[in-house]
N, C-alpha and C positions, 0 to 999 in steps of 0.2 A: 681090754679093761673098760668097764662101763663108764659112761659119762657121769660126772658129778651132778646131783640134782640142782635145779635152778634155785636161787635164793628167793625169798619173798619179794625183795626189791626188784629182781628180774621179772618175776611174774607180774608185779604191779606195772612195771614199765612196759611189758609186752602185752598187757591186757589179758593175761591168762590166769590171773589169781582166782582161786576157788576157795571160799571160806571153809568148806567141808574137808578139803584136802591139804590146804597150806596154812591153816590157822595156827597150828602148834609150833611153827618154826620161830626160833628166837633170832630174827635177823635185824639188821640195822634199817631204820626207816630212811626213805629217800629224802634227800635234802631239798629244801625249797629255794626257788629263785636261782639266779645266776651266781656262780661262785666268784670269789675274788682271786686274782692271780697271786700265786705264792711269791714271796720275796725271793730275790736271788736269781731269777730267770734272766738269761742274757737277752739283749734286744731281739735277736732272731727267734729265741724260744718264746718270747712274749708275742711276737707276730704270729707264730704257729698256733699258740694258745688261742689268740683272737680268731684266726682263720678257721680253726676247728669249731669253736663255739658260735661264731657269728652266723646268723641265719638259721641256726638249729632251733627247733621248737623247744619249749620249756620242758616237755616230757623227756627229751633226750638229755638236756642239761641236768635235770634233776636226777636222772638215772645213771649218770656216768660217774666213774671213779676218778675223783679229781687228783688224788695222789698219783695214780697211774697216768693221768693226762699230763701232769707236771713232769713225770719221768720221761714220758714220750717226747715232750718238748725239749727237755734237757738232752736226751739222746740225739735228737735231730741237730741241735746246736753243736754238740760235741762232734758229730759226724762232719758237719760243715767246716768246723775249725780244723779238724784233723785232715780233711781233704785239701784244704788250703795249704796246710803245712807240708803235706806230701807233694803238692805241686811245686812248692818252693824249694824242696830238698834237692841237693845236687849229688849227694853221695847215694849210690845204689842201695846200700844196706839201710841207710836212714830212710830212704824213700819206701823201701819194702816194709820196714817196721811200721811206718806211718800208714801205709795202705792196709796192712793187716789190722791195725787199730781202727781205721776207718771202716773196714769191713765188719768188724765186731760191733761198732757203734750203729751201723746201718741195720744189722741183724736185730739188735735190741730195739731200735726205733720201729722197724717193720713189725716186730712182734707186739709191742705195746700199741702201736698205731692201728693195728688191725681191729682193736676194740672200739676205735673211734671213727672208722670209715675213712681212713687216709687214702686208700686206693679204691678204684672202681670195684674191684673184686671184693674188697672188704665191705663196701657199702651195700652190695647185694646180699651179704650175710646178715646185716643188721636188720632185725625184724621190728624194732621198736617203732620206727617212724618211716612211713613210705617216702616222704619227701627227701630223705637223706641221699637218695641216688642222684639228685640234682646238684648237690653241693660238693665241690672238689676243693678241700682245704689246701692241698699243695699248689694247685693252680692259683688260688686266691693269694697265697703267700708269695708266689712268683710275681703275680701282677702288682702286689703292693711294693715289691722291691724295685720295680721299674719306674 
């Protein structure tokens, strides 16, 4: 199955926008400036939000999908809470159910986090800004908790 074409926003973010080829697309314009954190994020999700956006250039911040970023942060928080509950569970069946739920939360976090360079492998795939390879949001989050 062929890859979906890039949106105008992606072309603008990556610096590959060509007016003769991409002008006719009806895409959403890139947002300006740093986004506000959505309400309802847990304290851990807020820390992840900050660690992903802090130190990132304005081009990255303007080009990212903030609803997906909020979802990514929420999945990370859910994973963390579910793992804590699994560690506290004494019954094997209850522990198994919580670990399955934690596994699903991690899968969703990893999938959404790949768009934001959460892991080193993800950061190598992001073409928008070369300096992203130097920023590790999970390490920054861990350092802020200590």
